[in-house]
C-alpha positions as CSV (number, residue, x, y, z in Angstrom):
1,M,-13.9,23.0,38.1
2,S,-15.3,19.5,37.8
3,S,-13.2,16.4,38.6
4,G,-13.3,15.3,34.9
5,N,-12.1,18.7,33.8
6,R,-9.2,18.7,36.3
7,I,-8.1,15.3,35.1
8,I,-8.1,16.4,31.4
9,L,-6.2,19.6,32.4
10,A,-3.6,17.4,34.3
11,L,-3.3,15.2,31.2
12,L,-2.7,18.2,28.9
13,L,-0.2,19.9,31.3
14,G,1.6,16.6,31.8
15,L,2.1,16.0,28.1
16,L,3.0,19.7,27.4
17,L,5.6,20.0,30.2
18,G,6.9,16.5,29.6
19,A,7.5,17.2,26.0
20,S,9.4,20.4,27.0
21,L,11.7,18.7,29.6
22,P,14.3,17.4,27.1
23,H,15.4,21.0,26.7
24,W,16.6,20.9,30.4
25,P,18.1,17.4,30.8
26,Q,19.4,17.9,34.3
27,T,16.1,19.3,35.6
28,A,14.3,16.4,33.8
29,D,16.2,13.8,35.7
30,A,15.4,15.3,39.0
31,V,11.7,15.9,38.2
32,L,11.2,12.3,36.8
33,A,13.0,10.8,39.8
34,V,10.2,12.2,42.0
35,L,7.2,12.0,39.7
36,D,7.7,8.5,38.1
37,P,7.4,6.8,41.5
38,L,4.5,9.0,42.4
39,G,2.6,8.0,39.3
40,T,3.4,4.3,40.0
41,L,2.1,4.7,43.6
42,W,-1.2,6.2,42.3
43,L,-1.6,3.4,39.8
44,N,-0.9,0.7,42.4
45,A,-3.4,2.3,44.8
46,L,-6.1,1.8,42.1
47,R,-5.0,-1.7,41.3
48,M,-5.2,-2.9,44.9
49,T,-9.0,-2.4,44.9
50,V,-9.9,-4.1,41.7
51,L,-9.8,-7.8,42.6
52,P,-11.7,-7.6,45.9
53,L,-14.2,-5.0,44.6
54,V,-15.1,-7.0,41.5
55,V,-15.6,-10.2,43.6
56,A,-17.8,-8.3,46.2
57,L,-19.9,-6.6,43.5
58,L,-20.5,-9.8,41.5
59,I,-21.5,-11.8,44.6
60,T,-23.9,-9.1,45.8
61,G,-25.2,-8.3,42.3
62,I,-25.8,-11.9,41.3
63,G,-27.2,-12.8,44.8
64,C,-29.7,-10.0,44.8
65,T,-30.6,-10.3,41.1
66,V,-31.5,-14.0,41.3
67,Q,-33.8,-13.3,44.2
68,S,-35.7,-10.7,42.3
69,A,-35.9,-12.6,39.0
70,G,-39.0,-14.6,39.9
71,A,-41.6,-12.5,38.4
72,G,-42.3,-13.1,34.7
73,L,-41.6,-9.7,33.4
74,T,-38.5,-9.3,35.4
75,A,-37.2,-12.7,34.3
76,R,-37.8,-11.8,30.7
77,A,-36.1,-8.5,31.1
78,M,-33.0,-10.2,32.6
79,G,-32.9,-12.5,29.6
80,Y,-32.9,-9.5,27.2
81,F,-30.3,-7.8,29.2
82,V,-27.9,-10.7,29.0
83,A,-28.5,-11.2,25.3
84,L,-28.0,-7.5,24.4
85,L,-24.8,-7.3,26.5
86,A,-23.4,-10.3,24.8
87,A,-24.3,-8.9,21.4
88,A,-22.6,-5.6,22.3
89,A,-19.4,-7.4,23.4
90,L,-19.4,-9.4,20.1
91,L,-20.0,-6.2,18.1
92,S,-17.1,-4.6,19.9
93,A,-14.8,-7.5,19.1
94,L,-15.7,-7.2,15.4
95,L,-15.8,-3.4,15.0
96,S,-12.7,-2.7,17.1
97,T,-10.6,-5.2,15.3
98,L,-11.8,-3.9,11.9
99,F,-11.3,-0.3,12.9
100,L,-7.7,-0.9,14.1
101,Y,-7.0,-3.0,11.0
102,L,-8.3,-0.4,8.5
103,W,-6.9,2.6,10.5
104,P,-3.9,1.4,12.6
105,V,-2.3,3.7,15.1
106,A,0.8,5.3,13.5
107,A,4.0,3.5,14.4
108,G,5.5,6.6,15.9
109,S,2.5,7.4,18.0
110,A,2.3,3.8,19.3
111,A,6.0,3.8,20.1
112,A,5.7,7.1,21.9
113,L,2.8,5.9,24.0
114,R,4.6,2.6,24.9
115,A,7.8,4.5,25.7
116,G,5.9,6.8,28.1
117,A,4.1,4.0,30.0
118,A,5.2,3.3,33.5
119,A,6.6,-0.1,32.7
120,G,6.0,-0.5,29.1
121,H,8.5,-3.3,28.5
122,A,7.0,-5.6,31.2
123,V,7.3,-9.3,30.2
124,L,3.9,-10.9,29.7
125,P,3.2,-14.4,30.8
126,P,2.6,-16.9,28.0
127,L,-1.1,-17.4,27.2
128,P,-2.5,-21.0,27.7
129,G,-3.8,-23.1,24.9
130,L,-7.6,-23.6,24.5
131,G,-7.7,-26.8,26.5
132,Q,-5.7,-25.4,29.3
133,W,-7.8,-22.2,29.2
134,L,-11.1,-24.3,29.6
135,V,-9.7,-26.3,32.5
136,G,-8.5,-23.1,34.1
137,L,-12.0,-21.6,34.2
138,I,-12.7,-23.4,37.5
139,P,-10.1,-22.5,40.0
140,A,-8.8,-25.3,42.2
141,N,-7.9,-22.7,44.8
142,P,-9.7,-19.3,44.4
143,F,-7.3,-17.7,46.9
144,E,-4.3,-18.7,44.7
145,A,-6.2,-17.3,41.7
146,A,-6.6,-14.0,43.5
147,A,-3.0,-14.0,44.6
148,T,-1.7,-14.6,41.1
149,G,-4.1,-12.3,39.4
150,A,-5.9,-15.1,37.5
151,M,-9.0,-12.9,36.9
152,L,-11.2,-15.1,34.8
153,P,-11.3,-18.1,37.2
154,L,-11.8,-15.7,40.1
155,V,-14.8,-14.2,38.3
156,V,-16.2,-17.7,37.6
157,F,-15.9,-18.5,41.3
158,A,-17.6,-15.2,42.3
159,L,-20.5,-15.9,39.9
160,L,-21.0,-19.5,41.3
161,F,-20.7,-18.2,44.8
162,G,-23.4,-15.5,44.1
163,F,-25.8,-18.0,42.6
164,A,-25.3,-20.4,45.5
165,A,-25.8,-17.5,48.0
166,A,-29.2,-16.8,46.4
167,R,-30.4,-20.3,47.3
168,I,-29.5,-20.5,51.0
169,E,-31.8,-19.7,53.9
170,P,-33.1,-16.1,53.6
171,G,-31.8,-14.9,56.9
172,R,-28.3,-16.2,56.4
173,R,-28.3,-15.0,52.8
174,A,-29.1,-11.5,53.9
175,L,-26.3,-11.6,56.4
176,L,-23.8,-12.9,53.8
177,L,-24.9,-10.4,51.1
178,E,-24.7,-7.5,53.6
179,F,-21.2,-8.6,54.5
180,F,-20.0,-8.4,50.9
181,H,-22.0,-5.2,50.4
182,A,-20.1,-3.6,53.3
183,I,-16.8,-4.7,51.7
184,A,-17.8,-3.1,48.4
185,E,-18.9,0.1,50.1
186,T,-15.6,0.3,52.0
187,L,-13.6,-0.3,48.8
188,F,-15.6,2.4,47.0
189,V,-14.5,4.8,49.8
190,L,-10.9,3.9,48.9
191,V,-11.5,4.2,45.2
192,R,-13.1,7.7,45.5
193,G,-10.2,8.8,47.7
194,V,-7.7,7.6,45.1
195,L,-9.7,9.2,42.2
196,W,-9.8,12.5,44.2
197,T,-6.0,12.5,43.7
198,A,-6.3,11.5,40.1
199,P,-5.1,14.9,38.7
200,V,-1.8,14.4,40.6
201,G,-1.5,10.8,39.5
202,V,-2.4,11.5,35.9
203,F,0.0,14.5,35.7
204,A,2.8,12.4,37.1
205,L,2.2,9.6,34.6
206,T,1.7,11.8,31.5
207,L,4.7,13.9,32.3
208,G,6.8,10.8,31.7
209,V,4.8,10.0,28.6
210,G,5.4,13.5,27.2
211,Y,9.1,13.3,28.1
212,R,9.8,10.0,26.5
213,G,7.3,10.1,23.6
214,G,6.8,13.8,22.9
215,F,3.6,15.0,21.2
216,N,3.3,11.8,19.2
217,A,1.7,10.2,22.2
218,A,-1.2,12.7,21.9
219,G,-1.9,11.4,18.4
220,A,-2.4,7.9,19.8
221,I,-4.7,9.2,22.6
222,G,-6.7,11.0,19.9
223,H,-6.9,7.7,17.9
224,Y,-8.3,6.0,21.0
225,L,-11.0,8.7,21.5
226,V,-12.2,8.2,17.9
227,L,-12.5,4.5,18.5
228,S,-14.2,4.6,21.9
229,C,-16.6,7.4,21.1
230,G,-17.3,5.9,17.7
231,L,-18.3,2.5,19.2
232,S,-20.9,4.1,21.3
233,I,-22.2,6.2,18.4
234,V,-22.5,3.2,16.1
235,L,-24.3,1.1,18.7
236,T,-26.7,3.9,19.4
237,L,-27.6,4.2,15.7
238,L,-28.0,0.4,15.4
239,L,-30.5,0.4,18.3
240,Y,-33.0,2.4,16.2
241,P,-33.9,-0.4,13.8
242,V,-33.9,-2.8,16.8
243,A,-36.6,-0.6,18.4
244,M,-38.6,-0.4,15.2
245,V,-38.6,-4.2,14.6
246,G,-38.5,-5.6,18.1
247,G,-40.6,-2.9,19.7
248,R,-43.0,-2.5,16.8
249,L,-42.6,1.2,16.7
250,S,-42.2,3.6,13.8
251,L,-38.9,5.6,13.6
252,R,-40.8,8.8,14.4
253,Q,-42.4,7.2,17.5
254,F,-39.2,6.0,18.9
255,M,-37.3,9.2,18.2
256,R,-40.0,11.3,19.9
257,A,-39.9,9.0,23.0
258,A,-36.1,8.8,23.1
259,A,-34.9,12.4,22.2
260,P,-35.7,14.1,25.6
261,A,-33.9,11.4,27.6
262,Q,-30.9,11.4,25.2
263,V,-30.5,15.2,25.7
264,V,-30.6,14.7,29.5
265,A,-28.0,11.9,29.2
266,F,-25.7,13.9,27.0
267,S,-25.8,16.9,29.4
268,T,-25.6,15.0,32.7
269,Q,-23.7,11.8,31.8
270,S,-26.2,10.0,34.2
271,S,-28.7,7.3,33.2
272,L,-30.4,7.8,36.5
273,A,-30.9,11.5,35.9
274,A,-32.5,10.6,32.6
275,L,-35.0,8.2,34.1
276,P,-37.9,10.7,34.5
277,A,-37.5,11.7,30.9
278,M,-37.4,8.0,29.8
279,L,-40.6,7.4,31.7
280,A,-42.2,10.4,30.2
281,G,-41.2,9.3,26.7
282,M,-42.7,5.8,27.2
283,A,-45.9,7.4,28.5
284,Q,-46.4,8.8,25.0
285,L,-46.8,5.3,23.6
286,P,-50.4,4.1,24.2
287,G,-50.8,1.0,26.5
288,R,-47.1,0.7,27.5
289,E,-46.8,3.0,30.4
290,A,-47.7,0.5,33.2
291,A,-45.1,-2.1,32.1
292,A,-42.5,0.6,31.4
293,N,-42.8,1.7,35.0
294,V,-41.5,-1.7,36.0
295,V,-38.9,-2.3,33.2
296,L,-37.2,1.1,33.0
297,P,-36.1,1.3,36.7
298,L,-34.8,-2.3,36.4
299,A,-32.9,-1.4,33.2
300,V,-31.4,1.7,34.7
301,S,-30.3,-0.3,37.8
302,L,-28.9,-3.5,36.0
303,F,-28.3,-2.8,32.3
304,R,-25.4,-0.8,30.9
305,I,-24.9,-1.9,27.3
306,T,-21.9,0.3,26.5
307,S,-19.8,-1.3,29.3
308,P,-18.9,-4.4,27.3
309,L,-18.9,-2.5,24.1
310,V,-16.4,0.2,25.0
311,N,-14.4,-1.6,27.6
312,L,-13.5,-4.5,25.3
313,G,-12.6,-1.9,22.7
314,I,-10.2,-0.3,25.2
315,V,-8.4,-3.5,25.9
316,L,-8.1,-4.3,22.2
317,F,-6.7,-0.8,21.6
318,V,-4.0,-1.3,24.2
319,A,-3.2,-4.7,22.7
320,H,-2.9,-3.1,19.3
321,V,-0.5,-0.4,20.6
322,Y,1.7,-3.1,22.1
323,G,1.5,-5.3,19.0
324,I,-0.1,-8.2,20.9
325,P,-2.1,-10.6,18.7
326,I,-5.4,-11.6,20.3
327,G,-6.2,-15.2,19.5
328,A,-9.6,-16.9,19.7
329,G,-9.2,-18.0,23.3
330,A,-8.1,-14.6,24.5
331,M,-11.0,-13.0,22.6
332,A,-13.5,-15.4,24.1
333,A,-12.2,-14.6,27.6
334,G,-12.5,-10.9,26.9
335,V,-16.1,-11.2,25.5
336,L,-17.1,-13.3,28.5
337,L,-15.6,-10.9,31.1
338,A,-16.9,-7.9,29.2
339,V,-20.4,-9.2,29.8
340,V,-19.9,-10.4,33.4
341,T,-18.1,-7.4,34.7
342,S,-20.8,-5.1,33.3
343,W,-23.1,-6.4,36.1
344,S,-20.7,-5.0,38.7
345,V,-20.7,-1.4,37.5
346,V,-24.3,-0.4,37.0
347,G,-25.4,2.8,38.5
348,L,-21.8,4.1,38.9
349,P,-19.9,6.7,36.8
350,S,-17.5,5.1,34.3
351,Q,-14.6,7.0,35.7
352,I,-15.1,5.1,39.0
353,T,-15.6,1.7,37.4
354,F,-13.0,2.1,34.6
355,F,-10.4,-0.1,36.3
356,N,-12.9,-2.6,37.6
357,T,-13.9,-3.5,34.1
358,T,-10.8,-3.1,32.0
359,V,-8.2,-4.7,34.4
360,P,-10.0,-8.1,34.6
361,M,-10.2,-8.3,30.8
362,S,-6.6,-7.1,30.4
363,L,-5.3,-9.7,32.8
364,A,-7.3,-12.5,31.2
365,M,-6.2,-11.5,27.7
366,G,-2.5,-10.9,28.5
367,V,-2.6,-7.2,27.8
368,P,-0.4,-4.8,29.8
369,L,-2.1,-2.4,32.3
370,E,0.3,0.6,32.0
371,L,-1.7,2.6,29.5
372,L,-5.0,2.4,31.3
373,P,-4.4,5.4,33.6
374,L,-3.7,7.6,30.6
375,L,-7.0,6.5,28.9
376,L,-8.9,7.1,32.2
377,A,-7.9,10.7,31.9
378,V,-10.1,11.2,28.8
379,E,-12.9,9.0,30.1
380,V,-15.0,12.1,30.9
381,L,-15.3,12.6,27.1
382,T,-16.2,9.1,26.2
383,D,-18.7,8.9,29.0
384,I,-21.0,11.4,27.2
385,F,-21.5,8.9,24.4
386,R,-21.6,5.9,26.7
387,T,-24.5,7.4,28.6
388,V,-26.5,8.3,25.5
389,G,-26.0,4.7,24.3
390,N,-27.1,3.3,27.7
391,V,-30.3,5.4,27.8
392,T,-31.2,4.5,24.2
393,A,-30.7,0.8,25.0
394,D,-32.9,1.1,28.1
395,L,-35.7,2.5,26.0
396,V,-35.2,-0.1,23.3
397,V,-35.4,-3.1,25.7
398,T,-38.4,-1.5,27.4
399,A,-40.1,-1.1,24.0
400,I,-39.5,-4.7,23.2
401,L,-40.8,-6.0,26.6
402,T,-43.9,-3.8,26.5
403,R,-45.0,-4.3,22.9
404,D,-47.7,-6.9,23.7
405,T,-49.1,-5.0,26.7
């Protein structure tokens, strides 16, 4: 059984057994006394890797990317990547807000999900005003920002550090980037180890959710699945007219080029596995194959359009469940971080990078973290539609960049 299937099975068993525990109150107290701390320990083990991992990945990613962006085609590709990622984040802010306004989570389901969270009644710090938020973008002390969980200033520092690292003497730059690369690799070993125990952690957390919220919590999780999968599907459909207009292709041409790669993406949940099919699809378009051989590997390596789209939607969903209003400043911080953190997760399964992207946004937007492990449990389902959207976007940006070749 795959890791994703084990996690889903643990989620279902936890909800089912937890909802049954009220029939045996004495047993329930003993079981929860053991499993509640176990679930919290698993969650803390994931949290401890997020800050250093995001910083290390951003520094190495920006440092290496700036070095390679000298060639004209590569530089143009990077510009399109940033523009499309920003557009995806803004689309998520609009569609997620509209979706949750038109179809809000049922009050009973939201209450059940909150009641089952590990620390659902945690007091949130007050959000700063716009002026204070702007001043706080540059941390006076990045170590203090890391210690207090001030994610947005820390990300800004990592970005500036990465750009500066790309401009120092090549030998020293290589040593510095290799140091942060080693840190990232070490943390990935920790993350994979923690995720290997994910069925146990998810079971422990969802048992409490089932006990305190019953089956109503399952309705809220289903609501989340509709939102997250729907975002990827809508984006994928919107990319077709972009390919037709920007890439100067007919609908039939783009569909023929994209369909084989989309099938591979759907079945493997891997953009990298779909790369040969993407190259073969672009080879069907006369005169574009040579440039596509440069752009597509770059897109697969650096461009994941559904990361800002879905991850911002996740944070907005959690805020909706807790009844937390998202103001303009918090939304701006979320959009910015959704774009920036997408550069730190390319080439990695979304289950591994789930916390590295959603936790920074949650911290910056004042949204609790307690529901995220429950949503991670169903990420294997949303990842199918994420990957199809990513592959489609890779082909679209390649069609745009190769239209004049």
